[in-house]
N, C-alpha and C positions, 0 to 999 in steps of 0.2 A: 831479499827485499821484496821479491815478487810474492813471497809468502805473506809478508806484511801487507802488501797491496791487496792480495786476495782476501786477507782477513778484514781489511778495511772495507773492501767491496761487499763482503758478506754482512758486515755490520750495517752498512748503508742499506743493503737489500732488506735486511730484517726490519730496520726502522721504516722503510718504505711500506713493507707489508703491514706493519703495525699502524702506520698512518692510513693505509687503505681500509683496514678493519675499522678504525675510528671513523673514517669518512662514511663507511657503510652504516655504522651505528648512528652517526649524526643524521644521515639521510633518512633512516628509519624513524628517528626521533622527530625530525622535522615533519615527516608525513603524518605521524600520530598527532603532533601538535596542530597541524593543519586540519585534520579530521575533528579534533576536539573543538577547534575554533569554529568550524562550520556547524557543529552540533550546538555549541553555545549560541551562535548567531541565530539558528533556527528556534532555539528555546526562547531567546529574547524576543524574537518576532512574535511568537505565540503568546508570550507573556504580555507584551505590549497590546496585542489584539484583545486579550482577555480584559486588560485594564481599561481599554477604550470602551468595550461593551459594558463593563461594570459601571463606568462613569455615565454612560447613557442611561442605564437602568436607574442609577442613583438620581440623575436629573429628573427622570420620569416620576420616580417615587416622591422626590421633594416637591414637584409640581402638584402631585395628587394630594400630598399632605397640606400644602398651602391652600388648595381649593377646599379641602375638607375643613380646615380651620376657619376659612372665610364663611363657609356654610354654617358651621357650628356657631360662629359669632352672630350671624344674622338670625339663626333659629333662637339663640339665647336672647337676643334683643326682642324678638317677637313674643317669646314666652314671658319675658319681663314686662312688656307692655300689657299683655293680657292680664297678668297678675295685678298690675297696678290698677287697671280698669275694674277688676273684681273687688279689689280693696276699697276703691272709691264707692262702689255700689254698696258694699257691706257697711261702710261708715255712714253713708247717706241713710240706709235702712235703719241702722241703729239710732241715728239722730231723729228720724221720723218716729220710731218706736218710743224713744225717750220722751219726745214732745207729746205724743198721744197719751202716754202713761201719765205724764205730769198734768196734762189738761184733765184727764179723767179722774185723777185723784184730788182735784181741787173741789172743796165743798160747794155744793149748789150748782155744779156744772150740769148735771142731768136735768135739774129743774129748768134751766135756761134752754137747754138744747132739746130735751124731750119733756115737754110739759105733760104731766100726768093728770088725767081727768078721772075722778072717781067713777068706778063702774058699779053696777048694781050689786055685784057679788061682793064688792069691797065695802058697801054701805052696811052699817050695823043698824039693825032695826031694834028700837027700844019700845 
């Protein structure tokens, strides 16, 4: 029986040794997981910082785009007003030119406006 007891003791000791090896492996695995967790935490912190900086840059760019759009709108309005003013002047000029042309083409207009007097060179001597 003592032999049987020694055998059982040996089996129990072997199981304890196996459990110790498993415990060591689990401790190593836990340490590696902890290191990976720390690395991931650092990477996330860096990533969040980069995202925050990019968001600030985006906000600055959007502000600049809005200012540029407002300036372009005001410049466009200014150019449009100048073009309208020039168009009015062109149409007024064309109206004046048309009126003068019409008046000058009427028969007898020059006689009323510029009466001609016969000059000696124009008189025919008979």
